[in-house]
mmCIF file of the N, C-alpha and C atoms, coordinates in Angstrom:
data_MODEL
# 
_entry.id   MODEL 
# 
loop_
_atom_site.group_PDB 
_atom_site.id 
_atom_site.type_symbol 
_atom_site.label_atom_id 
_atom_site.label_alt_id 
_atom_site.label_comp_id 
_atom_site.label_asym_id 
_atom_site.label_entity_id 
_atom_site.label_seq_id 
_atom_site.pdbx_PDB_ins_code 
_atom_site.Cartn_x 
_atom_site.Cartn_y 
_atom_site.Cartn_z 
_atom_site.occupancy 
_atom_site.B_iso_or_equiv 
_atom_site.pdbx_formal_charge 
_atom_site.auth_seq_id 
_atom_site.auth_comp_id 
_atom_site.auth_asym_id 
_atom_site.auth_atom_id 
_atom_site.pdbx_PDB_model_num 
ATOM 1   N N  . UNK A 1 1  ? 60.808 166.004 24.907 1.00 0.00 ? 1  UNK A N  1 
ATOM 2   C CA . UNK A 1 1  ? 61.993 166.735 25.823 1.00 0.00 ? 1  UNK A CA 1 
ATOM 3   C C  . UNK A 1 1  ? 61.263 166.180 27.120 1.00 0.00 ? 1  UNK A C  1 
ATOM 4   N N  . UNK A 1 2  ? 62.225 165.718 27.906 1.00 0.00 ? 2  UNK A N  1 
ATOM 5   C CA . UNK A 1 2  ? 61.744 165.430 29.461 1.00 0.00 ? 2  UNK A CA 1 
ATOM 6   C C  . UNK A 1 2  ? 61.713 166.925 30.107 1.00 0.00 ? 2  UNK A C  1 
ATOM 7   N N  . UNK A 1 3  ? 60.870 166.687 31.241 1.00 0.00 ? 3  UNK A N  1 
ATOM 8   C CA . UNK A 1 3  ? 60.530 167.918 32.059 1.00 0.00 ? 3  UNK A CA 1 
ATOM 9   C C  . UNK A 1 3  ? 61.964 167.812 32.886 1.00 0.00 ? 3  UNK A C  1 
ATOM 10  N N  . UNK A 1 4  ? 62.046 168.948 33.813 1.00 0.00 ? 4  UNK A N  1 
ATOM 11  C CA . UNK A 1 4  ? 63.251 169.027 34.780 1.00 0.00 ? 4  UNK A CA 1 
ATOM 12  C C  . UNK A 1 4  ? 63.020 167.924 35.810 1.00 0.00 ? 4  UNK A C  1 
ATOM 13  N N  . UNK A 1 5  ? 61.916 167.747 36.227 1.00 0.00 ? 5  UNK A N  1 
ATOM 14  C CA . UNK A 1 5  ? 61.594 166.689 37.224 1.00 0.00 ? 5  UNK A CA 1 
ATOM 15  C C  . UNK A 1 5  ? 62.032 165.209 36.685 1.00 0.00 ? 5  UNK A C  1 
ATOM 16  N N  . UNK A 1 6  ? 61.648 165.020 35.296 1.00 0.00 ? 6  UNK A N  1 
ATOM 17  C CA . UNK A 1 6  ? 62.111 163.930 34.857 1.00 0.00 ? 6  UNK A CA 1 
ATOM 18  C C  . UNK A 1 6  ? 63.503 163.583 34.586 1.00 0.00 ? 6  UNK A C  1 
ATOM 19  N N  . UNK A 1 7  ? 64.197 164.685 34.407 1.00 0.00 ? 7  UNK A N  1 
ATOM 20  C CA . UNK A 1 7  ? 65.782 164.772 34.303 1.00 0.00 ? 7  UNK A CA 1 
ATOM 21  C C  . UNK A 1 7  ? 66.222 164.492 35.536 1.00 0.00 ? 7  UNK A C  1 
ATOM 22  N N  . UNK A 1 8  ? 65.723 165.092 36.659 1.00 0.00 ? 8  UNK A N  1 
ATOM 23  C CA . UNK A 1 8  ? 66.100 164.867 37.934 1.00 0.00 ? 8  UNK A CA 1 
ATOM 24  C C  . UNK A 1 8  ? 65.865 163.260 38.400 1.00 0.00 ? 8  UNK A C  1 
ATOM 25  N N  . UNK A 1 9  ? 64.884 162.735 38.012 1.00 0.00 ? 9  UNK A N  1 
ATOM 26  C CA . UNK A 1 9  ? 64.688 161.280 38.402 1.00 0.00 ? 9  UNK A CA 1 
ATOM 27  C C  . UNK A 1 9  ? 65.550 160.559 37.543 1.00 0.00 ? 9  UNK A C  1 
ATOM 28  N N  . UNK A 1 10 ? 65.968 160.869 36.495 1.00 0.00 ? 10 UNK A N  1 
ATOM 29  C CA . UNK A 1 10 ? 67.040 160.047 35.640 1.00 0.00 ? 10 UNK A CA 1 
ATOM 30  C C  . UNK A 1 10 ? 68.398 160.139 36.313 1.00 0.00 ? 10 UNK A C  1 
ATOM 31  N N  . UNK A 1 11 ? 68.719 161.346 36.769 1.00 0.00 ? 11 UNK A N  1 
ATOM 32  C CA . UNK A 1 11 ? 70.038 161.737 37.308 1.00 0.00 ? 11 UNK A CA 1 
ATOM 33  C C  . UNK A 1 11 ? 70.152 160.964 38.513 1.00 0.00 ? 11 UNK A C  1 
ATOM 34  N N  . UNK A 1 12 ? 69.057 160.989 39.336 1.00 0.00 ? 12 UNK A N  1 
ATOM 35  C CA . UNK A 1 12 ? 69.013 160.217 40.551 1.00 0.00 ? 12 UNK A CA 1 
ATOM 36  C C  . UNK A 1 12 ? 69.463 158.791 40.495 1.00 0.00 ? 12 UNK A C  1 
ATOM 37  N N  . UNK A 1 13 ? 68.659 158.114 39.371 1.00 0.00 ? 13 UNK A N  1 
ATOM 38  C CA . UNK A 1 13 ? 68.580 156.435 39.287 1.00 0.00 ? 13 UNK A CA 1 
ATOM 39  C C  . UNK A 1 13 ? 70.132 156.232 38.744 1.00 0.00 ? 13 UNK A C  1 
ATOM 40  N N  . UNK A 1 14 ? 70.595 157.335 37.938 1.00 0.00 ? 14 UNK A N  1 
ATOM 41  C CA . UNK A 1 14 ? 72.004 156.891 37.464 1.00 0.00 ? 14 UNK A CA 1 
ATOM 42  C C  . UNK A 1 14 ? 73.071 156.947 38.479 1.00 0.00 ? 14 UNK A C  1 
ATOM 43  N N  . UNK A 1 15 ? 73.132 158.150 39.208 1.00 0.00 ? 15 UNK A N  1 
ATOM 44  C CA . UNK A 1 15 ? 73.681 158.156 40.574 1.00 0.00 ? 15 UNK A CA 1 
ATOM 45  C C  . UNK A 1 15 ? 73.902 157.144 41.594 1.00 0.00 ? 15 UNK A C  1 
ATOM 46  N N  . UNK A 1 16 ? 72.714 156.464 41.741 1.00 0.00 ? 16 UNK A N  1 
ATOM 47  C CA . UNK A 1 16 ? 72.367 155.432 42.583 1.00 0.00 ? 16 UNK A CA 1 
ATOM 48  C C  . UNK A 1 16 ? 72.956 154.393 41.959 1.00 0.00 ? 16 UNK A C  1 
ATOM 49  N N  . UNK A 1 17 ? 72.935 153.917 40.856 1.00 0.00 ? 17 UNK A N  1 
ATOM 50  C CA . UNK A 1 17 ? 73.429 152.653 39.987 1.00 0.00 ? 17 UNK A CA 1 
ATOM 51  C C  . UNK A 1 17 ? 74.862 152.779 40.191 1.00 0.00 ? 17 UNK A C  1 
ATOM 52  N N  . UNK A 1 18 ? 75.545 154.120 39.750 1.00 0.00 ? 18 UNK A N  1 
ATOM 53  C CA . UNK A 1 18 ? 76.899 154.254 39.683 1.00 0.00 ? 18 UNK A CA 1 
ATOM 54  C C  . UNK A 1 18 ? 77.408 154.193 41.132 1.00 0.00 ? 18 UNK A C  1 
ATOM 55  N N  . UNK A 1 19 ? 77.019 154.323 42.163 1.00 0.00 ? 19 UNK A N  1 
ATOM 56  C CA . UNK A 1 19 ? 77.392 153.973 43.535 1.00 0.00 ? 19 UNK A CA 1 
ATOM 57  C C  . UNK A 1 19 ? 77.317 152.410 43.959 1.00 0.00 ? 19 UNK A C  1 
ATOM 58  N N  . UNK A 1 20 ? 76.415 152.150 43.105 1.00 0.00 ? 20 UNK A N  1 
ATOM 59  C CA . UNK A 1 20 ? 76.206 150.486 43.542 1.00 0.00 ? 20 UNK A CA 1 
ATOM 60  C C  . UNK A 1 20 ? 77.263 149.410 42.686 1.00 0.00 ? 20 UNK A C  1 
ATOM 61  N N  . UNK A 1 21 ? 77.969 150.231 41.669 1.00 0.00 ? 21 UNK A N  1 
ATOM 62  C CA . UNK A 1 21 ? 78.826 149.375 40.904 1.00 0.00 ? 21 UNK A CA 1 
ATOM 63  C C  . UNK A 1 21 ? 80.147 149.551 41.396 1.00 0.00 ? 21 UNK A C  1 
ATOM 64  N N  . UNK A 1 22 ? 80.966 148.665 41.182 1.00 0.00 ? 22 UNK A N  1 
ATOM 65  C CA . UNK A 1 22 ? 82.352 148.953 41.798 1.00 0.00 ? 22 UNK A CA 1 
ATOM 66  C C  . UNK A 1 22 ? 83.006 149.960 40.861 1.00 0.00 ? 22 UNK A C  1 
ATOM 67  N N  . UNK A 1 23 ? 83.843 150.609 41.453 1.00 0.00 ? 23 UNK A N  1 
ATOM 68  C CA . UNK A 1 23 ? 84.703 151.819 40.658 1.00 0.00 ? 23 UNK A CA 1 
ATOM 69  C C  . UNK A 1 23 ? 85.425 151.240 39.425 1.00 0.00 ? 23 UNK A C  1 
ATOM 70  N N  . UNK A 1 24 ? 85.840 150.025 39.316 1.00 0.00 ? 24 UNK A N  1 
ATOM 71  C CA . UNK A 1 24 ? 86.434 149.403 38.164 1.00 0.00 ? 24 UNK A CA 1 
ATOM 72  C C  . UNK A 1 24 ? 85.524 148.959 36.972 1.00 0.00 ? 24 UNK A C  1 
ATOM 73  N N  . UNK A 1 25 ? 84.366 149.094 37.275 1.00 0.00 ? 25 UNK A N  1 
ATOM 74  C CA . UNK A 1 25 ? 83.207 148.575 36.296 1.00 0.00 ? 25 UNK A CA 1 
ATOM 75  C C  . UNK A 1 25 ? 82.338 149.766 35.916 1.00 0.00 ? 25 UNK A C  1 
ATOM 76  N N  . UNK A 1 26 ? 82.483 150.925 36.419 1.00 0.00 ? 26 UNK A N  1 
ATOM 77  C CA . UNK A 1 26 ? 81.695 152.298 36.086 1.00 0.00 ? 26 UNK A CA 1 
ATOM 78  C C  . UNK A 1 26 ? 81.841 152.627 34.585 1.00 0.00 ? 26 UNK A C  1 
ATOM 79  N N  . UNK A 1 27 ? 83.088 152.631 34.088 1.00 0.00 ? 27 UNK A N  1 
ATOM 80  C CA . UNK A 1 27 ? 83.073 153.067 32.654 1.00 0.00 ? 27 UNK A CA 1 
ATOM 81  C C  . UNK A 1 27 ? 82.626 152.101 31.765 1.00 0.00 ? 27 UNK A C  1 
ATOM 82  N N  . UNK A 1 28 ? 82.694 150.982 32.151 1.00 0.00 ? 28 UNK A N  1 
ATOM 83  C CA . UNK A 1 28 ? 81.911 149.920 31.245 1.00 0.00 ? 28 UNK A CA 1 
ATOM 84  C C  . UNK A 1 28 ? 80.407 150.135 31.145 1.00 0.00 ? 28 UNK A C  1 
ATOM 85  N N  . UNK A 1 29 ? 80.105 150.229 32.531 1.00 0.00 ? 29 UNK A N  1 
ATOM 86  C CA . UNK A 1 29 ? 78.301 150.407 32.696 1.00 0.00 ? 29 UNK A CA 1 
ATOM 87  C C  . UNK A 1 29 ? 78.017 151.638 31.790 1.00 0.00 ? 29 UNK A C  1 
ATOM 88  N N  . UNK A 1 30 ? 78.960 152.833 31.912 1.00 0.00 ? 30 UNK A N  1 
ATOM 89  C CA . UNK A 1 30 ? 78.416 153.992 31.140 1.00 0.00 ? 30 UNK A CA 1 
ATOM 90  C C  . UNK A 1 30 ? 78.616 153.718 29.623 1.00 0.00 ? 30 UNK A C  1 
ATOM 91  N N  . UNK A 1 31 ? 79.625 153.048 29.338 1.00 0.00 ? 31 UNK A N  1 
ATOM 92  C CA . UNK A 1 31 ? 79.588 152.882 27.793 1.00 0.00 ? 31 UNK A CA 1 
ATOM 93  C C  . UNK A 1 31 ? 78.494 151.879 27.135 1.00 0.00 ? 31 UNK A C  1 
ATOM 94  N N  . UNK A 1 32 ? 78.115 150.950 28.058 1.00 0.00 ? 32 UNK A N  1 
ATOM 95  C CA . UNK A 1 32 ? 76.725 150.078 28.014 1.00 0.00 ? 32 UNK A CA 1 
ATOM 96  C C  . UNK A 1 32 ? 75.773 150.907 27.818 1.00 0.00 ? 32 UNK A C  1 
ATOM 97  N N  . UNK A 1 33 ? 75.409 151.813 28.671 1.00 0.00 ? 33 UNK A N  1 
ATOM 98  C CA . UNK A 1 33 ? 74.133 152.797 28.872 1.00 0.00 ? 33 UNK A CA 1 
ATOM 99  C C  . UNK A 1 33 ? 74.155 153.461 27.681 1.00 0.00 ? 33 UNK A C  1 
ATOM 100 N N  . UNK A 1 34 ? 75.340 154.210 27.256 1.00 0.00 ? 34 UNK A N  1 
ATOM 101 C CA . UNK A 1 34 ? 75.210 155.142 26.057 1.00 0.00 ? 34 UNK A CA 1 
ATOM 102 C C  . UNK A 1 34 ? 74.972 154.255 24.864 1.00 0.00 ? 34 UNK A C  1 
ATOM 103 N N  . UNK A 1 35 ? 75.500 153.137 24.710 1.00 0.00 ? 35 UNK A N  1 
ATOM 104 C CA . UNK A 1 35 ? 75.258 152.104 23.385 1.00 0.00 ? 35 UNK A CA 1 
ATOM 105 C C  . UNK A 1 35 ? 73.806 151.902 23.536 1.00 0.00 ? 35 UNK A C  1 
ATOM 106 N N  . UNK A 1 36 ? 73.089 151.610 24.446 1.00 0.00 ? 36 UNK A N  1 
ATOM 107 C CA . UNK A 1 36 ? 71.665 151.047 24.843 1.00 0.00 ? 36 UNK A CA 1 
ATOM 108 C C  . UNK A 1 36 ? 70.745 152.408 24.356 1.00 0.00 ? 36 UNK A C  1 
ATOM 109 N N  . UNK A 1 37 ? 71.165 153.448 25.017 1.00 0.00 ? 37 UNK A N  1 
ATOM 110 C CA . UNK A 1 37 ? 70.268 154.617 24.703 1.00 0.00 ? 37 UNK A CA 1 
ATOM 111 C C  . UNK A 1 37 ? 70.472 155.400 23.121 1.00 0.00 ? 37 UNK A C  1 
ATOM 112 N N  . UNK A 1 38 ? 71.665 155.064 22.703 1.00 0.00 ? 38 UNK A N  1 
ATOM 113 C CA . UNK A 1 38 ? 72.087 155.216 21.388 1.00 0.00 ? 38 UNK A CA 1 
ATOM 114 C C  . UNK A 1 38 ? 71.010 154.542 20.325 1.00 0.00 ? 38 UNK A C  1 
ATOM 115 N N  . UNK A 1 39 ? 71.001 153.203 20.661 1.00 0.00 ? 39 UNK A N  1 
ATOM 116 C CA . UNK A 1 39 ? 70.275 152.496 19.906 1.00 0.00 ? 39 UNK A CA 1 
ATOM 117 C C  . UNK A 1 39 ? 68.772 152.788 19.883 1.00 0.00 ? 39 UNK A C  1 
ATOM 118 N N  . UNK A 1 40 ? 68.177 153.064 21.134 1.00 0.00 ? 40 UNK A N  1 
ATOM 119 C CA . UNK A 1 40 ? 66.813 153.726 21.330 1.00 0.00 ? 40 UNK A CA 1 
ATOM 120 C C  . UNK A 1 40 ? 66.566 154.861 20.423 1.00 0.00 ? 40 UNK A C  1 
ATOM 121 N N  . UNK A 1 41 ? 67.588 155.954 20.602 1.00 0.00 ? 41 UNK A N  1 
ATOM 122 C CA . UNK A 1 41 ? 67.479 157.034 19.779 1.00 0.00 ? 41 UNK A CA 1 
ATOM 123 C C  . UNK A 1 41 ? 67.460 156.975 18.187 1.00 0.00 ? 41 UNK A C  1 
ATOM 124 N N  . UNK A 1 42 ? 68.286 155.791 17.915 1.00 0.00 ? 42 UNK A N  1 
ATOM 125 C CA . UNK A 1 42 ? 68.309 155.647 16.443 1.00 0.00 ? 42 UNK A CA 1 
ATOM 126 C C  . UNK A 1 42 ? 68.637 156.868 15.603 1.00 0.00 ? 42 UNK A C  1 
ATOM 127 N N  . UNK A 1 43 ? 69.624 157.761 16.018 1.00 0.00 ? 43 UNK A N  1 
ATOM 128 C CA . UNK A 1 43 ? 70.021 158.719 15.200 1.00 0.00 ? 43 UNK A CA 1 
ATOM 129 C C  . UNK A 1 43 ? 71.521 158.914 15.426 1.00 0.00 ? 43 UNK A C  1 
ATOM 130 N N  . UNK A 1 44 ? 72.225 158.438 14.610 1.00 0.00 ? 44 UNK A N  1 
ATOM 131 C CA . UNK A 1 44 ? 73.754 158.314 15.028 1.00 0.00 ? 44 UNK A CA 1 
ATOM 132 C C  . UNK A 1 44 ? 74.684 159.763 15.090 1.00 0.00 ? 44 UNK A C  1 
ATOM 133 N N  . UNK A 1 45 ? 73.794 160.696 13.940 1.00 0.00 ? 45 UNK A N  1 
ATOM 134 C CA . UNK A 1 45 ? 74.448 162.123 14.134 1.00 0.00 ? 45 UNK A CA 1 
ATOM 135 C C  . UNK A 1 45 ? 74.053 162.831 15.421 1.00 0.00 ? 45 UNK A C  1 
ATOM 136 N N  . UNK A 1 46 ? 72.897 162.639 16.085 1.00 0.00 ? 46 UNK A N  1 
ATOM 137 C CA . UNK A 1 46 ? 72.386 163.160 17.143 1.00 0.00 ? 46 UNK A CA 1 
ATOM 138 C C  . UNK A 1 46 ? 73.391 162.454 18.375 1.00 0.00 ? 46 UNK A C  1 
ATOM 139 N N  . UNK A 1 47 ? 73.605 161.224 18.278 1.00 0.00 ? 47 UNK A N  1 
ATOM 140 C CA . UNK A 1 47 ? 74.232 160.655 19.395 1.00 0.00 ? 47 UNK A CA 1 
ATOM 141 C C  . UNK A 1 47 ? 75.820 161.286 19.367 1.00 0.00 ? 47 UNK A C  1 
ATOM 142 N N  . UNK A 1 48 ? 76.273 161.611 18.253 1.00 0.00 ? 48 UNK A N  1 
ATOM 143 C CA . UNK A 1 48 ? 77.888 162.197 18.028 1.00 0.00 ? 48 UNK A CA 1 
ATOM 144 C C  . UNK A 1 48 ? 77.563 163.720 18.629 1.00 0.00 ? 48 UNK A C  1 
ATOM 145 N N  . UNK A 1 49 ? 76.650 164.370 18.512 1.00 0.00 ? 49 UNK A N  1 
ATOM 146 C CA . UNK A 1 49 ? 76.375 165.653 18.929 1.00 0.00 ? 49 UNK A CA 1 
ATOM 147 C C  . UNK A 1 49 ? 76.317 165.690 20.454 1.00 0.00 ? 49 UNK A C  1 
ATOM 148 N N  . UNK A 1 50 ? 75.666 164.509 20.880 1.00 0.00 ? 50 UNK A N  1 
ATOM 149 C CA . UNK A 1 50 ? 75.533 164.579 22.430 1.00 0.00 ? 50 UNK A CA 1 
ATOM 150 C C  . UNK A 1 50 ? 76.924 164.171 23.151 1.00 0.00 ? 50 UNK A C  1 
ATOM 151 N N  . UNK A 1 51 ? 77.666 163.424 22.472 1.00 0.00 ? 51 UNK A N  1 
ATOM 152 C CA . UNK A 1 51 ? 78.710 163.148 23.064 1.00 0.00 ? 51 UNK A CA 1 
ATOM 153 C C  . UNK A 1 51 ? 79.865 164.006 22.905 1.00 0.00 ? 51 UNK A C  1 
ATOM 154 N N  . UNK A 1 52 ? 79.630 164.972 21.914 1.00 0.00 ? 52 UNK A N  1 
ATOM 155 C CA . UNK A 1 52 ? 80.578 166.135 22.008 1.00 0.00 ? 52 UNK A CA 1 
ATOM 156 C C  . UNK A 1 52 ? 80.092 167.131 22.971 1.00 0.00 ? 52 UNK A C  1 
ATOM 157 N N  . UNK A 1 53 ? 78.916 167.307 23.149 1.00 0.00 ? 53 UNK A N  1 
ATOM 158 C CA . UNK A 1 53 ? 78.216 168.129 24.022 1.00 0.00 ? 53 UNK A CA 1 
ATOM 159 C C  . UNK A 1 53 ? 78.741 167.856 25.527 1.00 0.00 ? 53 UNK A C  1 
ATOM 160 N N  . UNK A 1 54 ? 78.565 166.385 25.827 1.00 0.00 ? 54 UNK A N  1 
ATOM 161 C CA . UNK A 1 54 ? 78.773 166.014 27.283 1.00 0.00 ? 54 UNK A CA 1 
ATOM 162 C C  . UNK A 1 54 ? 80.338 166.416 27.453 1.00 0.00 ? 54 UNK A C  1 
ATOM 163 N N  . UNK A 1 55 ? 81.171 166.045 26.433 1.00 0.00 ? 55 UNK A N  1 
ATOM 164 C CA . UNK A 1 55 ? 82.824 166.186 26.623 1.00 0.00 ? 55 UNK A CA 1 
ATOM 165 C C  . UNK A 1 55 ? 82.914 167.656 26.896 1.00 0.00 ? 55 UNK A C  1 
ATOM 166 N N  . UNK A 1 56 ? 82.133 168.649 26.289 1.00 0.00 ? 56 UNK A N  1 
ATOM 167 C CA . UNK A 1 56 ? 82.569 169.788 26.329 1.00 0.00 ? 56 UNK A CA 1 
ATOM 168 C C  . UNK A 1 56 ? 82.031 170.735 27.656 1.00 0.00 ? 56 UNK A C  1 
ATOM 169 N N  . UNK A 1 57 ? 81.358 169.750 28.573 1.00 0.00 ? 57 UNK A N  1 
ATOM 170 C CA . UNK A 1 57 ? 80.763 170.470 29.853 1.00 0.00 ? 57 UNK A CA 1 
ATOM 171 C C  . UNK A 1 57 ? 81.251 169.650 30.953 1.00 0.00 ? 57 UNK A C  1 
ATOM 172 N N  . UNK A 1 58 ? 82.346 169.110 31.017 1.00 0.00 ? 58 UNK A N  1 
ATOM 173 C CA . UNK A 1 58 ? 82.845 168.400 32.135 1.00 0.00 ? 58 UNK A CA 1 
ATOM 174 C C  . UNK A 1 58 ? 83.068 169.345 33.251 1.00 0.00 ? 58 UNK A C  1 
ATOM 175 N N  . UNK A 1 59 ? 83.272 170.502 33.348 1.00 0.00 ? 59 UNK A N  1 
ATOM 176 C CA . UNK A 1 59 ? 83.608 171.369 34.298 1.00 0.00 ? 59 UNK A CA 1 
ATOM 177 C C  . UNK A 1 59 ? 82.297 171.769 35.075 1.00 0.00 ? 59 UNK A C  1 
ATOM 178 N N  . UNK A 1 60 ? 81.065 171.616 34.440 1.00 0.00 ? 60 UNK A N  1 
ATOM 179 C CA . UNK A 1 60 ? 79.649 172.100 35.051 1.00 0.00 ? 60 UNK A CA 1 
ATOM 180 C C  . UNK A 1 60 ? 79.377 171.000 35.918 1.00 0.00 ? 60 UNK A C  1 
# 
């Protein structure tokens, strides 16, 4: 697992990249990012769990 500092670093990198991408391309970027990270994780069930968890916490 990543440390809180690691998570913050990742969050900042993602936020900066999202700001640099045209609004019309952000969904495509996020989809590609998820697929790349899913491939690295190599666990389809865990990826599905993460998708469900993320969808359930959109108000946070």
